[in-house]
CHARMM internal coordinates of N, CA and C (Angstrom, degrees):
IC EDIT
DIST 1 N 1 CA 1.4718
DIST 1 CA 1 C 1.5426
ANGL 1 N 1 CA 1 C 110.85
DIST 1 C 2 N 1.2781
ANGL 1 CA 1 C 2 N 114.95
DIHE 1 N 1 CA 1 C 2 N 144.16
DIST 2 N 2 CA 1.4684
ANGL 1 C 2 N 2 CA 122.81
DIHE 1 CA 1 C 2 N 2 CA 178.53
DIST 2 CA 2 C 1.5171
ANGL 2 N 2 CA 2 C 107.85
DIHE 1 C 2 N 2 CA 2 C -116.77
DIST 2 C 3 N 1.2978
ANGL 2 CA 2 C 3 N 118.17
DIHE 2 N 2 CA 2 C 3 N 132.79
DIST 3 N 3 CA 1.4821
ANGL 2 C 3 N 3 CA 119.76
DIHE 2 CA 2 C 3 N 3 CA 177.21
DIST 3 CA 3 C 1.5233
ANGL 3 N 3 CA 3 C 106.87
DIHE 2 C 3 N 3 CA 3 C -91.59
DIST 3 C 4 N 1.3390
ANGL 3 CA 3 C 4 N 114.42
DIHE 3 N 3 CA 3 C 4 N 114.09
DIST 4 N 4 CA 1.4757
ANGL 3 C 4 N 4 CA 122.46
DIHE 3 CA 3 C 4 N 4 CA 179.29
DIST 4 CA 4 C 1.5084
ANGL 4 N 4 CA 4 C 109.04
DIHE 3 C 4 N 4 CA 4 C -115.73
DIST 4 C 5 N 1.3345
ANGL 4 CA 4 C 5 N 115.77
DIHE 4 N 4 CA 4 C 5 N 119.20
DIST 5 N 5 CA 1.4338
ANGL 4 C 5 N 5 CA 121.93
DIHE 4 CA 4 C 5 N 5 CA -177.17
DIST 5 CA 5 C 1.5203
ANGL 5 N 5 CA 5 C 113.77
DIHE 4 C 5 N 5 CA 5 C 47.19
DIST 5 C 6 N 1.3465
ANGL 5 CA 5 C 6 N 113.79
DIHE 5 N 5 CA 5 C 6 N 39.79
DIST 6 N 6 CA 1.4676
ANGL 5 C 6 N 6 CA 120.56
DIHE 5 CA 5 C 6 N 6 CA 173.75
DIST 6 CA 6 C 1.4904
ANGL 6 N 6 CA 6 C 114.61
DIHE 5 C 6 N 6 CA 6 C 90.64
DIST 6 C 7 N 1.3589
ANGL 6 CA 6 C 7 N 118.52
DIHE 6 N 6 CA 6 C 7 N -5.45
DIST 7 N 7 CA 1.4290
ANGL 6 C 7 N 7 CA 121.34
DIHE 6 CA 6 C 7 N 7 CA -178.82
DIST 7 CA 7 C 1.5305
ANGL 7 N 7 CA 7 C 111.87
DIHE 6 C 7 N 7 CA 7 C -113.37
DIST 7 C 8 N 1.3206
ANGL 7 CA 7 C 8 N 116.66
DIHE 7 N 7 CA 7 C 8 N 136.68
DIST 8 N 8 CA 1.4930
ANGL 7 C 8 N 8 CA 120.74
DIHE 7 CA 7 C 8 N 8 CA 178.55
DIST 8 CA 8 C 1.5454
ANGL 8 N 8 CA 8 C 106.31
DIHE 7 C 8 N 8 CA 8 C -72.63
DIST 8 C 9 N 1.3158
ANGL 8 CA 8 C 9 N 115.65
DIHE 8 N 8 CA 8 C 9 N 130.62
DIST 9 N 9 CA 1.4693
ANGL 8 C 9 N 9 CA 122.91
DIHE 8 CA 8 C 9 N 9 CA -176.24
DIST 9 CA 9 C 1.5224
ANGL 9 N 9 CA 9 C 109.98
DIHE 8 C 9 N 9 CA 9 C -135.96
DIST 9 C 10 N 1.2920
ANGL 9 CA 9 C 10 N 118.69
DIHE 9 N 9 CA 9 C 10 N 143.79
DIST 10 N 10 CA 1.4436
ANGL 9 C 10 N 10 CA 121.71
DIHE 9 CA 9 C 10 N 10 CA 177.22
DIST 10 CA 10 C 1.5745
ANGL 10 N 10 CA 10 C 107.68
DIHE 9 C 10 N 10 CA 10 C -86.50
DIST 10 C 11 N 1.3234
ANGL 10 CA 10 C 11 N 115.88
DIHE 10 N 10 CA 10 C 11 N 72.67
DIST 11 N 11 CA 1.4575
ANGL 10 C 11 N 11 CA 121.05
DIHE 10 CA 10 C 11 N 11 CA -177.89
DIST 11 CA 11 C 1.5113
ANGL 11 N 11 CA 11 C 112.94
DIHE 10 C 11 N 11 CA 11 C -113.12
DIST 11 C 12 N 1.2970
ANGL 11 CA 11 C 12 N 117.75
DIHE 11 N 11 CA 11 C 12 N 3.55
DIST 12 N 12 CA 1.4932
ANGL 11 C 12 N 12 CA 121.09
DIHE 11 CA 11 C 12 N 12 CA 179.94
DIST 12 CA 12 C 1.5455
ANGL 12 N 12 CA 12 C 108.83
DIHE 11 C 12 N 12 CA 12 C -56.05
DIST 12 C 13 N 1.3213
ANGL 12 CA 12 C 13 N 117.05
DIHE 12 N 12 CA 12 C 13 N 134.62
DIST 13 N 13 CA 1.4588
ANGL 12 C 13 N 13 CA 120.69
DIHE 12 CA 12 C 13 N 13 CA 177.50
DIST 13 CA 13 C 1.5247
ANGL 13 N 13 CA 13 C 111.58
DIHE 12 C 13 N 13 CA 13 C 97.12
DIST 13 C 14 N 1.3239
ANGL 13 CA 13 C 14 N 118.64
DIHE 13 N 13 CA 13 C 14 N -16.33
DIST 14 N 14 CA 1.4419
ANGL 13 C 14 N 14 CA 123.45
DIHE 13 CA 13 C 14 N 14 CA 179.39
DIST 14 CA 14 C 1.5399
ANGL 14 N 14 CA 14 C 107.94
DIHE 13 C 14 N 14 CA 14 C -89.60
DIST 14 C 15 N 1.3105
ANGL 14 CA 14 C 15 N 114.61
DIHE 14 N 14 CA 14 C 15 N 152.44
DIST 15 N 15 CA 1.4826
ANGL 14 C 15 N 15 CA 117.28
DIHE 14 CA 14 C 15 N 15 CA 175.71
DIST 15 CA 15 C 1.5290
ANGL 15 N 15 CA 15 C 109.00
DIHE 14 C 15 N 15 CA 15 C -86.81
DIST 15 C 16 N 1.3206
ANGL 15 CA 15 C 16 N 114.61
DIHE 15 N 15 CA 15 C 16 N 164.77
DIST 16 N 16 CA 1.4311
ANGL 15 C 16 N 16 CA 121.08
DIHE 15 CA 15 C 16 N 16 CA 176.05
DIST 16 CA 16 C 1.5203
ANGL 16 N 16 CA 16 C 110.61
DIHE 15 C 16 N 16 CA 16 C -57.79
DIST 16 C 17 N 1.3500
ANGL 16 CA 16 C 17 N 115.68
DIHE 16 N 16 CA 16 C 17 N -44.65
DIST 17 N 17 CA 1.4637
ANGL 16 C 17 N 17 CA 120.54
DIHE 16 CA 16 C 17 N 17 CA 177.40
DIST 17 CA 17 C 1.5193
ANGL 17 N 17 CA 17 C 112.55
DIHE 16 C 17 N 17 CA 17 C -57.80
DIST 17 C 18 N 1.3036
ANGL 17 CA 17 C 18 N 118.49
DIHE 17 N 17 CA 17 C 18 N -43.86
DIST 18 N 18 CA 1.4719
ANGL 17 C 18 N 18 CA 122.68
DIHE 17 CA 17 C 18 N 18 CA 176.40
DIST 18 CA 18 C 1.4962
ANGL 18 N 18 CA 18 C 111.83
DIHE 17 C 18 N 18 CA 18 C -59.41
DIST 18 C 19 N 1.3279
ANGL 18 CA 18 C 19 N 117.48
DIHE 18 N 18 CA 18 C 19 N -46.19
DIST 19 N 19 CA 1.4603
ANGL 18 C 19 N 19 CA 119.06
DIHE 18 CA 18 C 19 N 19 CA -179.99
DIST 19 CA 19 C 1.5076
ANGL 19 N 19 CA 19 C 113.05
DIHE 18 C 19 N 19 CA 19 C -64.40
DIST 19 C 20 N 1.3676
ANGL 19 CA 19 C 20 N 116.23
DIHE 19 N 19 CA 19 C 20 N -45.55
DIST 20 N 20 CA 1.4470
ANGL 19 C 20 N 20 CA 120.57
DIHE 19 CA 19 C 20 N 20 CA 178.25
DIST 20 CA 20 C 1.4907
ANGL 20 N 20 CA 20 C 112.96
DIHE 19 C 20 N 20 CA 20 C -56.56
DIST 20 C 21 N 1.3331
ANGL 20 CA 20 C 21 N 117.31
DIHE 20 N 20 CA 20 C 21 N -44.69
DIST 21 N 21 CA 1.4514
ANGL 20 C 21 N 21 CA 123.53
DIHE 20 CA 20 C 21 N 21 CA 178.82
DIST 21 CA 21 C 1.5259
ANGL 21 N 21 CA 21 C 112.50
DIHE 20 C 21 N 21 CA 21 C -66.01
DIST 21 C 22 N 1.2952
ANGL 21 CA 21 C 22 N 115.58
DIHE 21 N 21 CA 21 C 22 N -46.10
DIST 22 N 22 CA 1.4917
ANGL 21 C 22 N 22 CA 120.34
DIHE 21 CA 21 C 22 N 22 CA -177.67
DIST 22 CA 22 C 1.4917
ANGL 22 N 22 CA 22 C 111.99
DIHE 21 C 22 N 22 CA 22 C -67.84
DIST 22 C 23 N 1.3471
ANGL 22 CA 22 C 23 N 118.04
DIHE 22 N 22 CA 22 C 23 N -28.43
DIST 23 N 23 CA 1.4422
ANGL 22 C 23 N 23 CA 121.04
DIHE 22 CA 22 C 23 N 23 CA -179.67
DIST 23 CA 23 C 1.5368
ANGL 23 N 23 CA 23 C 111.39
DIHE 22 C 23 N 23 CA 23 C -84.37
DIST 23 C 24 N 1.3562
ANGL 23 CA 23 C 24 N 116.45
DIHE 23 N 23 CA 23 C 24 N -3.69
DIST 24 N 24 CA 1.4448
ANGL 23 C 24 N 24 CA 120.03
DIHE 23 CA 23 C 24 N 24 CA 175.62
DIST 24 CA 24 C 1.5302
ANGL 24 N 24 CA 24 C 114.76
DIHE 23 C 24 N 24 CA 24 C 83.88
DIST 24 C 25 N 1.2872
ANGL 24 CA 24 C 25 N 116.38
DIHE 24 N 24 CA 24 C 25 N 17.35
DIST 25 N 25 CA 1.4686
ANGL 24 C 25 N 25 CA 121.12
DIHE 24 CA 24 C 25 N 25 CA 175.87
DIST 25 CA 25 C 1.5408
ANGL 25 N 25 CA 25 C 111.91
DIHE 24 C 25 N 25 CA 25 C -85.70
DIST 25 C 26 N 1.2936
ANGL 25 CA 25 C 26 N 114.44
DIHE 25 N 25 CA 25 C 26 N 148.30
DIST 26 N 26 CA 1.4864
ANGL 25 C 26 N 26 CA 120.68
DIHE 25 CA 25 C 26 N 26 CA 173.70
DIST 26 CA 26 C 1.5428
ANGL 26 N 26 CA 26 C 104.11
DIHE 25 C 26 N 26 CA 26 C -87.61
DIST 26 C 27 N 1.3051
ANGL 26 CA 26 C 27 N 118.53
DIHE 26 N 26 CA 26 C 27 N 113.55
DIST 27 N 27 CA 1.4534
ANGL 26 C 27 N 27 CA 124.98
DIHE 26 CA 26 C 27 N 27 CA -175.47
DIST 27 CA 27 C 1.5183
ANGL 27 N 27 CA 27 C 110.66
DIHE 26 C 27 N 27 CA 27 C -55.01
DIST 27 C 28 N 1.3458
ANGL 27 CA 27 C 28 N 119.22
DIHE 27 N 27 CA 27 C 28 N -31.85
DIST 28 N 28 CA 1.4759
ANGL 27 C 28 N 28 CA 122.02
DIHE 27 CA 27 C 28 N 28 CA -178.68
DIST 28 CA 28 C 1.5177
ANGL 28 N 28 CA 28 C 110.32
DIHE 27 C 28 N 28 CA 28 C -72.26
DIST 28 C 29 N 1.3333
ANGL 28 CA 28 C 29 N 119.78
DIHE 28 N 28 CA 28 C 29 N -14.75
DIST 29 N 29 CA 1.4407
ANGL 28 C 29 N 29 CA 119.86
DIHE 28 CA 28 C 29 N 29 CA -175.24
DIST 29 CA 29 C 1.5409
ANGL 29 N 29 CA 29 C 113.90
DIHE 28 C 29 N 29 CA 29 C -117.77
DIST 29 C 30 N 1.3082
ANGL 29 CA 29 C 30 N 115.35
DIHE 29 N 29 CA 29 C 30 N 20.82
DIST 30 N 30 CA 1.4697
ANGL 29 C 30 N 30 CA 119.19
DIHE 29 CA 29 C 30 N 30 CA 176.54
DIST 30 CA 30 C 1.5013
ANGL 30 N 30 CA 30 C 111.36
DIHE 29 C 30 N 30 CA 30 C -128.12
DIST 30 C 31 N 1.2955
ANGL 30 CA 30 C 31 N 114.04
DIHE 30 N 30 CA 30 C 31 N 162.41
DIST 31 N 31 CA 1.4443
ANGL 30 C 31 N 31 CA 123.82
DIHE 30 CA 30 C 31 N 31 CA 170.32
DIST 31 CA 31 C 1.5253
ANGL 31 N 31 CA 31 C 106.49
DIHE 30 C 31 N 31 CA 31 C -125.35
DIST 31 C 32 N 1.3299
ANGL 31 CA 31 C 32 N 116.80
DIHE 31 N 31 CA 31 C 32 N 134.38
DIST 32 N 32 CA 1.4596
ANGL 31 C 32 N 32 CA 121.98
DIHE 31 CA 31 C 32 N 32 CA -178.64
DIST 32 CA 32 C 1.4986
ANGL 32 N 32 CA 32 C 109.34
DIHE 31 C 32 N 32 CA 32 C -114.45
DIST 32 C 33 N 1.3259
ANGL 32 CA 32 C 33 N 115.17
DIHE 32 N 32 CA 32 C 33 N 127.89
DIST 33 N 33 CA 1.4715
ANGL 32 C 33 N 33 CA 121.13
DIHE 32 CA 32 C 33 N 33 CA 176.95
DIST 33 CA 33 C 1.5292
ANGL 33 N 33 CA 33 C 107.62
DIHE 32 C 33 N 33 CA 33 C -111.41
DIST 33 C 34 N 1.3169
ANGL 33 CA 33 C 34 N 117.39
DIHE 33 N 33 CA 33 C 34 N 128.34
DIST 34 N 34 CA 1.4571
ANGL 33 C 34 N 34 CA 121.85
DIHE 33 CA 33 C 34 N 34 CA -179.04
DIST 34 CA 34 C 1.5113
ANGL 34 N 34 CA 34 C 108.35
DIHE 33 C 34 N 34 CA 34 C -120.75
DIST 34 C 35 N 1.3134
ANGL 34 CA 34 C 35 N 116.16
DIHE 34 N 34 CA 34 C 35 N 114.81
DIST 35 N 35 CA 1.4462
ANGL 34 C 35 N 35 CA 122.90
DIHE 34 CA 34 C 35 N 35 CA 178.64
DIST 35 CA 35 C 1.5724
ANGL 35 N 35 CA 35 C 111.42
DIHE 34 C 35 N 35 CA 35 C 55.16
DIST 35 C 36 N 1.3118
ANGL 35 CA 35 C 36 N 115.03
DIHE 35 N 35 CA 35 C 36 N 38.12
DIST 36 N 36 CA 1.4266
ANGL 35 C 36 N 36 CA 122.46
DIHE 35 CA 35 C 36 N 36 CA 176.16
DIST 36 CA 36 C 1.5398
ANGL 36 N 36 CA 36 C 116.63
DIHE 35 C 36 N 36 CA 36 C 87.50
DIST 36 C 37 N 1.3310
ANGL 36 CA 36 C 37 N 115.49
DIHE 36 N 36 CA 36 C 37 N 2.06
DIST 37 N 37 CA 1.4814
ANGL 36 C 37 N 37 CA 119.61
DIHE 36 CA 36 C 37 N 37 CA -179.84
DIST 37 CA 37 C 1.5221
ANGL 37 N 37 CA 37 C 106.86
DIHE 36 C 37 N 37 CA 37 C -119.98
DIST 37 C 38 N 1.3348
ANGL 37 CA 37 C 38 N 116.28
DIHE 37 N 37 CA 37 C 38 N 140.32
DIST 38 N 38 CA 1.4765
ANGL 37 C 38 N 38 CA 121.84
DIHE 37 CA 37 C 38 N 38 CA 177.35
DIST 38 CA 38 C 1.5317
ANGL 38 N 38 CA 38 C 108.39
DIHE 37 C 38 N 38 CA 38 C -75.19
DIST 38 C 39 N 1.3232
ANGL 38 CA 38 C 39 N 114.92
DIHE 38 N 38 CA 38 C 39 N 133.20
DIST 39 N 39 CA 1.4461
ANGL 38 C 39 N 39 CA 121.22
DIHE 38 CA 38 C 39 N 39 CA 179.18
DIST 39 CA 39 C 1.5296
ANGL 39 N 39 CA 39 C 108.72
DIHE 38 C 39 N 39 CA 39 C -92.02
DIST 39 C 40 N 1.3222
ANGL 39 CA 39 C 40 N 118.22
DIHE 39 N 39 CA 39 C 40 N 121.24
DIST 40 N 40 CA 1.4831
ANGL 39 C 40 N 40 CA 119.37
DIHE 39 CA 39 C 40 N 40 CA 179.29
DIST 40 CA 40 C 1.5087
ANGL 40 N 40 CA 40 C 109.35
DIHE 39 C 40 N 40 CA 40 C -62.42
DIST 40 C 41 N 1.3398
ANGL 40 CA 40 C 41 N 117.16
DIHE 40 N 40 CA 40 C 41 N 142.09
DIST 41 N 41 CA 1.4452
ANGL 40 C 41 N 41 CA 122.01
DIHE 40 CA 40 C 41 N 41 CA -179.26
DIST 41 CA 41 C 1.5121
ANGL 41 N 41 CA 41 C 112.53
DIHE 40 C 41 N 41 CA 41 C -53.31
DIST 41 C 42 N 1.3582
ANGL 41 CA 41 C 42 N 116.55
DIHE 41 N 41 CA 41 C 42 N -35.56
DIST 42 N 42 CA 1.4567
ANGL 41 C 42 N 42 CA 120.35
DIHE 41 CA 41 C 42 N 42 CA -177.91
DIST 42 CA 42 C 1.5368
ANGL 42 N 42 CA 42 C 110.89
DIHE 41 C 42 N 42 CA 42 C -69.38
DIST 42 C 43 N 1.3343
ANGL 42 CA 42 C 43 N 118.19
DIHE 42 N 42 CA 42 C 43 N -13.26
DIST 43 N 43 CA 1.4691
ANGL 42 C 43 N 43 CA 121.13
DIHE 42 CA 42 C 43 N 43 CA -179.89
DIST 43 CA 43 C 1.5552
ANGL 43 N 43 CA 43 C 111.90
DIHE 42 C 43 N 43 CA 43 C -101.89
DIST 43 C 44 N 1.3018
ANGL 43 CA 43 C 44 N 119.05
DIHE 43 N 43 CA 43 C 44 N -0.35
DIST 44 N 44 CA 1.5037
ANGL 43 C 44 N 44 CA 119.94
DIHE 43 CA 43 C 44 N 44 CA -178.27
DIST 44 CA 44 C 1.4985
ANGL 44 N 44 CA 44 C 111.93
DIHE 43 C 44 N 44 CA 44 C -55.51
DIST 44 C 45 N 1.3337
ANGL 44 CA 44 C 45 N 119.08
DIHE 44 N 44 CA 44 C 45 N -43.45
DIST 45 N 45 CA 1.4579
ANGL 44 C 45 N 45 CA 122.93
DIHE 44 CA 44 C 45 N 45 CA -174.70
DIST 45 CA 45 C 1.5345
ANGL 45 N 45 CA 45 C 111.02
DIHE 44 C 45 N 45 CA 45 C -73.07
DIST 45 C 46 N 1.2937
ANGL 45 CA 45 C 46 N 118.17
DIHE 45 N 45 CA 45 C 46 N -22.70
DIST 46 N 46 CA 1.4512
ANGL 45 C 46 N 46 CA 122.07
DIHE 45 CA 45 C 46 N 46 CA -177.61
DIST 46 CA 46 C 1.5214
ANGL 46 N 46 CA 46 C 115.99
DIHE 45 C 46 N 46 CA 46 C -100.71
DIST 46 C 47 N 1.3518
ANGL 46 CA 46 C 47 N 116.55
DIHE 46 N 46 CA 46 C 47 N -9.73
DIST 47 N 47 CA 1.4713
ANGL 46 C 47 N 47 CA 121.40
DIHE 46 CA 46 C 47 N 47 CA -177.43
DIST 47 CA 47 C 1.4988
ANGL 47 N 47 CA 47 C 110.76
DIHE 46 C 47 N 47 CA 47 C -92.35
DIST 47 C 48 N 1.3395
ANGL 47 CA 47 C 48 N 114.94
DIHE 47 N 47 CA 47 C 48 N 110.38
DIST 48 N 48 CA 1.4681
ANGL 47 C 48 N 48 CA 120.76
DIHE 47 CA 47 C 48 N 48 CA -177.32
DIST 48 CA 48 C 1.5252
ANGL 48 N 48 CA 48 C 108.76
DIHE 47 C 48 N 48 CA 48 C -94.96
DIST 48 C 49 N 1.3243
ANGL 48 CA 48 C 49 N 116.10
DIHE 48 N 48 CA 48 C 49 N 133.57
DIST 49 N 49 CA 1.4790
ANGL 48 C 49 N 49 CA 121.07
DIHE 48 CA 48 C 49 N 49 CA 178.82
DIST 49 CA 49 C 1.5182
ANGL 49 N 49 CA 49 C 108.18
DIHE 48 C 49 N 49 CA 49 C -79.86
DIST 49 C 50 N 1.3302
ANGL 49 CA 49 C 50 N 115.11
DIHE 49 N 49 CA 49 C 50 N 141.83
DIST 50 N 50 CA 1.4481
ANGL 49 C 50 N 50 CA 122.94
DIHE 49 CA 49 C 50 N 50 CA -179.95
DIST 50 CA 50 C 1.4966
ANGL 50 N 50 CA 50 C 112.03
DIHE 49 C 50 N 50 CA 50 C -122.05
DIST 50 C 51 N 1.2988
ANGL 50 CA 50 C 51 N 117.93
DIHE 50 N 50 CA 50 C 51 N 157.91
DIST 51 N 51 CA 1.4881
ANGL 50 C 51 N 51 CA 121.61
DIHE 50 CA 50 C 51 N 51 CA 176.03
DIST 51 CA 51 C 1.5017
ANGL 51 N 51 CA 51 C 109.44
DIHE 50 C 51 N 51 CA 51 C -54.15
DIST 51 C 52 N 1.3044
ANGL 51 CA 51 C 52 N 116.39
DIHE 51 N 51 CA 51 C 52 N 134.56
DIST 52 N 52 CA 1.4899
ANGL 51 C 52 N 52 CA 122.43
DIHE 51 CA 51 C 52 N 52 CA -179.16
DIST 52 CA 52 C 1.4682
ANGL 52 N 52 CA 52 C 115.01
DIHE 51 C 52 N 52 CA 52 C 91.53
DIST 52 C 53 N 1.3523
ANGL 52 CA 52 C 53 N 118.50
DIHE 52 N 52 CA 52 C 53 N -10.31
DIST 53 N 53 CA 1.4460
ANGL 52 C 53 N 53 CA 119.96
DIHE 52 CA 52 C 53 N 53 CA 179.57
DIST 53 CA 53 C 1.5255
ANGL 53 N 53 CA 53 C 110.94
DIHE 52 C 53 N 53 CA 53 C -68.08
DIST 53 C 54 N 1.3461
ANGL 53 CA 53 C 54 N 115.21
DIHE 53 N 53 CA 53 C 54 N 153.08
DIST 54 N 54 CA 1.4377
ANGL 53 C 54 N 54 CA 121.98
DIHE 53 CA 53 C 54 N 54 CA 175.19
DIST 54 CA 54 C 1.4939
ANGL 54 N 54 CA 54 C 108.30
DIHE 53 C 54 N 54 CA 54 C -122.26
DIST 54 C 55 N 1.3111
ANGL 54 CA 54 C 55 N 116.67
DIHE 54 N 54 CA 54 C 55 N 123.45
DIST 55 N 55 CA 1.4665
ANGL 54 C 55 N 55 CA 124.13
DIHE 54 CA 54 C 55 N 55 CA -174.42
DIST 55 CA 55 C 1.5016
ANGL 55 N 55 CA 55 C 111.15
DIHE 54 C 55 N 55 CA 55 C -123.71
DIST 55 C 56 N 1.2920
ANGL 55 CA 55 C 56 N 115.64
DIHE 55 N 55 CA 55 C 56 N 136.82
DIST 56 N 56 CA 1.4623
ANGL 55 C 56 N 56 CA 122.10
DIHE 55 CA 55 C 56 N 56 CA 173.82
DIST 56 CA 56 C 1.5686
ANGL 56 N 56 CA 56 C 107.29
DIHE 55 C 56 N 56 CA 56 C -123.61
DIST 56 C 57 N 1.3298
ANGL 56 CA 56 C 57 N 116.15
DIHE 56 N 56 CA 56 C 57 N 125.83
DIST 57 N 57 CA 1.4618
ANGL 56 C 57 N 57 CA 120.17
DIHE 56 CA 56 C 57 N 57 CA 177.94
DIST 57 CA 57 C 1.5035
ANGL 57 N 57 CA 57 C 104.87
DIHE 56 C 57 N 57 CA 57 C -112.18
DIST 57 C 58 N 1.3624
ANGL 57 CA 57 C 58 N 115.83
DIHE 57 N 57 CA 57 C 58 N 120.34
DIST 58 N 58 CA 1.4572
ANGL 57 C 58 N 58 CA 121.38
DIHE 57 CA 57 C 58 N 58 CA -179.09
DIST 58 CA 58 C 1.5319
ANGL 58 N 58 CA 58 C 107.86
DIHE 57 C 58 N 58 CA 58 C -113.85
DIST 58 C 59 N 1.3270
ANGL 58 CA 58 C 59 N 114.44
DIHE 58 N 58 CA 58 C 59 N 125.30
DIST 59 N 59 CA 1.4833
ANGL 58 C 59 N 59 CA 120.80
DIHE 58 CA 58 C 59 N 59 CA -177.81
DIST 59 CA 59 C 1.5242
ANGL 59 N 59 CA 59 C 108.42
DIHE 58 C 59 N 59 CA 59 C -100.48
DIST 59 C 60 N 1.3163
ANGL 59 CA 59 C 60 N 117.33
DIHE 59 N 59 CA 59 C 60 N 132.34
DIST 60 N 60 CA 1.4642
ANGL 59 C 60 N 60 CA 122.94
DIHE 59 CA 59 C 60 N 60 CA 173.78
DIST 60 CA 60 C 1.4851
ANGL 60 N 60 CA 60 C 109.66
DIHE 59 C 60 N 60 CA 60 C -77.53
DIST 60 C 61 N 1.3634
ANGL 60 CA 60 C 61 N 114.66
DIHE 60 N 60 CA 60 C 61 N 136.90
DIST 61 N 61 CA 1.4620
ANGL 60 C 61 N 61 CA 121.32
DIHE 60 CA 60 C 61 N 61 CA 176.92
DIST 61 CA 61 C 1.5109
ANGL 61 N 61 CA 61 C 109.26
DIHE 60 C 61 N 61 CA 61 C -123.02
DIST 61 C 62 N 1.3280
ANGL 61 CA 61 C 62 N 116.08
DIHE 61 N 61 CA 61 C 62 N 139.70
DIST 62 N 62 CA 1.4539
ANGL 61 C 62 N 62 CA 120.73
DIHE 61 CA 61 C 62 N 62 CA 175.45
DIST 62 CA 62 C 1.5201
ANGL 62 N 62 CA 62 C 109.44
DIHE 61 C 62 N 62 CA 62 C -85.29
DIST 62 C 63 N 1.2522
ANGL 62 CA 62 C 63 N 116.47
DIHE 62 N 62 CA 62 C 63 N 159.91
DIST 63 N 63 CA 1.4351
ANGL 62 C 63 N 63 CA 118.86
DIHE 62 CA 62 C 63 N 63 CA 179.29
DIST 63 CA 63 C 1.5062
ANGL 63 N 63 CA 63 C 110.09
DIHE 62 C 63 N 63 CA 63 C 171.44
DIST 63 C 64 N 1.2877
ANGL 63 CA 63 C 64 N 115.92
DIHE 63 N 63 CA 63 C 64 N -179.72
DIST 64 N 64 CA 1.4161
ANGL 63 C 64 N 64 CA 116.49
DIHE 63 CA 63 C 64 N 64 CA -178.51
DIST 64 CA 64 C 1.4630
ANGL 64 N 64 CA 64 C 115.12
DIHE 63 C 64 N 64 CA 64 C -175.50
END
COOR INIT
IC SEED 1 N 1 CA 1 C
IC BUILD
């Protein structure tokens, strides 16, 4: 199980890019933190989630 934004999810074996897309996020407007480290956007497709990982996906919002 992978903890994503505080919820246990069966996402082990998926890449960060796969999770971001399946969750409906626009990859250009999010930052992903994996086990306390920011994942560079260029590494989303190559970064595979593993059991025990902790992921935070933060979406940027416009406003004023």
